[in-house]
C-alpha positions as a printed NumPy array, in Angstrom:
array([[-16.831,  13.603, -23.564],
       [-17.441,  10.234, -22.017],
       [-20.128,   9.512, -19.488],
       [-19.706,   6.64 , -17.064],
       [-22.542,   5.067, -15.13 ],
       [-21.919,   2.478, -12.459],
       [-24.43 ,  -0.119, -11.327],
       [-24.584,  -3.302,  -9.322],
       [-23.728,  -2.001,  -5.891],
       [-25.622,  -3.136,  -2.848],
       [-25.343,  -4.891,   0.453],
       [-23.682,  -8.264,   0.84 ],
       [-22.562, -10.345,   3.765],
       [-18.915, -10.916,   4.524],
       [-17.521, -13.732,   2.443],
       [-19.929, -13.038,  -0.37 ],
       [-19.429, -11.835,  -3.9  ],
       [-20.631,  -8.912,  -5.939],
       [-20.082,  -7.598,  -9.441],
       [-20.296,  -3.927, -10.263],
       [-20.589,  -2.642, -13.8  ],
       [-19.656,   0.547, -15.573],
       [-21.251,   1.497, -18.861],
       [-19.6  ,   4.168, -20.951],
       [-21.414,   6.392, -23.405],
       [-20.601,   9.4  , -25.492],
       [-17.278,   9.412, -27.318],
       [-16.56 ,   5.855, -26.496],
       [-15.466,   2.832, -28.315],
       [-12.842,   0.557, -27.045],
       [-10.141,   3.205, -27.092],
       [-10.193,   3.98 , -23.399],
       [ -8.447,   2.379, -20.5  ],
       [-11.07 ,   1.737, -17.838],
       [-10.616,   1.221, -14.175],
       [-12.038,   1.25 , -10.677],
       [-11.429,   3.207,  -7.511],
       [-13.174,   3.233,  -4.172],
       [-13.611,   5.572,  -1.263],
       [-14.481,   4.234,   2.147],
       [-16.121,   6.433,   4.782],
       [-13.573,   8.782,   6.271],
       [-10.811,   7.646,   3.954],
       [ -9.192,   8.871,   0.799],
       [-10.106,   7.488,  -2.571],
       [ -7.895,   4.575,  -3.594],
       [ -7.062,   2.951,  -6.885],
       [ -8.156,  -0.668,  -7.361],
       [ -7.512,  -1.835, -10.91 ],
       [ -7.451,  -0.9  , -14.567],
       [ -7.846,  -2.754, -17.822],
       [ -6.441,  -1.66 , -21.14 ],
       [ -8.023,  -1.893, -24.546],
       [ -6.216,  -5.163, -25.125],
       [ -7.321,  -6.397, -21.711],
       [ -4.012,  -6.057, -19.949],
       [ -4.776,  -5.576, -16.285],
       [ -3.14 ,  -4.085, -13.23 ],
       [ -4.319,  -4.374,  -9.637],
       [ -3.688,  -2.807,  -6.302],
       [ -1.815,  -5.393,  -4.266],
       [ -4.443,  -5.47 ,  -1.543],
       [ -7.158,  -6.743,  -3.898],
       [ -5.157,  -9.125,  -6.054],
       [ -6.713, -12.547,  -6.061],
       [-10.065, -11.314,  -4.712],
       [-11.073,  -8.746,  -7.327],
       [-11.127,  -9.224, -11.074],
       [-11.56 ,  -6.508, -13.664],
       [-12.906,  -7.273, -17.109],
       [-14.47 ,  -5.453, -20.029],
       [-16.796,  -6.032, -22.924],
       [-15.75 ,  -3.64 , -25.652],
       [-18.865,  -4.342, -27.721],
       [-20.988,  -3.142, -24.805],
       [-18.63 ,  -0.332, -23.742],
       [-18.817,  -1.818, -20.293],
       [-16.262,  -2.651, -17.636],
       [-16.844,  -4.908, -14.681],
       [-15.316,  -5.448, -11.283],
       [-16.02 ,  -8.852,  -9.798],
       [-15.369,  -8.968,  -6.076],
       [-15.068, -12.16 ,  -4.07 ],
       [-14.452, -13.003,  -0.416],
       [-15.719,  -9.59 ,   0.549],
       [-14.882,  -8.223,   3.97 ],
       [-16.4  ,  -5.297,   5.87 ],
       [-13.331,  -3.215,   5.01 ],
       [-14.434,  -3.37 ,   1.364],
       [-17.393,  -1.178,   2.238],
       [-17.075,   1.926,   0.095],
       [-18.403,   3.871,  -2.836],
       [-16.934,   2.325,  -5.962],
       [-16.111,   4.653,  -8.818],
       [-15.486,   3.822, -12.441],
       [-12.956,   5.828, -14.398],
       [-11.778,   6.033, -17.972],
       [ -8.783,   7.587, -19.599],
       [ -7.63 ,   8.077, -23.162],
       [ -4.15 ,   9.274, -22.368],
       [ -0.834,   7.529, -22.182],
       [ -1.194,   4.451, -20.056],
       [  0.981,   4.771, -16.996],
       [  0.442,   2.934, -13.757],
       [  1.495,   6.021, -11.812],
       [ -1.29 ,   8.092, -13.364],
       [ -3.92 ,   5.595, -12.413],
       [ -2.592,   5.096,  -8.901],
       [ -2.702,   8.861,  -8.473],
       [ -6.199,   9.1  ,  -9.897],
       [ -4.985,  11.256, -12.771],
       [ -7.6  ,  10.106, -15.26 ],
       [ -9.973,  11.904, -17.59 ],
       [-13.441,  10.713, -16.703],
       [-15.27 ,   9.587, -13.583],
       [-18.587,   8.016, -12.813],
       [-20.71 ,   9.072,  -9.868],
       [-20.167,   5.859,  -7.969],
       [-22.11 ,   2.918,  -6.646],
       [-22.215,   2.01 ,  -2.979],
       [-21.112,  -1.374,  -1.722],
       [-21.779,  -2.344,   1.865],
       [-20.335,  -5.522,   3.351],
       [-21.894,  -6.578,   6.607],
       [-20.236,  -8.836,   9.15 ]])
């Protein structure tokens, strides 16, 4: 089992930046692909990005260039740095981890093994 705990959410003004973190514990190590999703009020959860053990990354087109995913394997922690935030980025941001075969389709579909409980990000205009 892997437990994921997000932190770093909060309120920020439009145009600002924020970094959310996800610390993994339990049966961890650097063997998991880690990623981020979000769910805005009244909308379905959507995939944002993932990062592999070797730090290969993949992003949802809509956040490319504004969001950056990274990880520190020694700390079992993944990060999502968000820049040029807009009110439409307001959502609960969820961390996820998966030990299975890395396929973009699985991540886009949210077919991953472990989920955090989320951290709320609010972008005010």
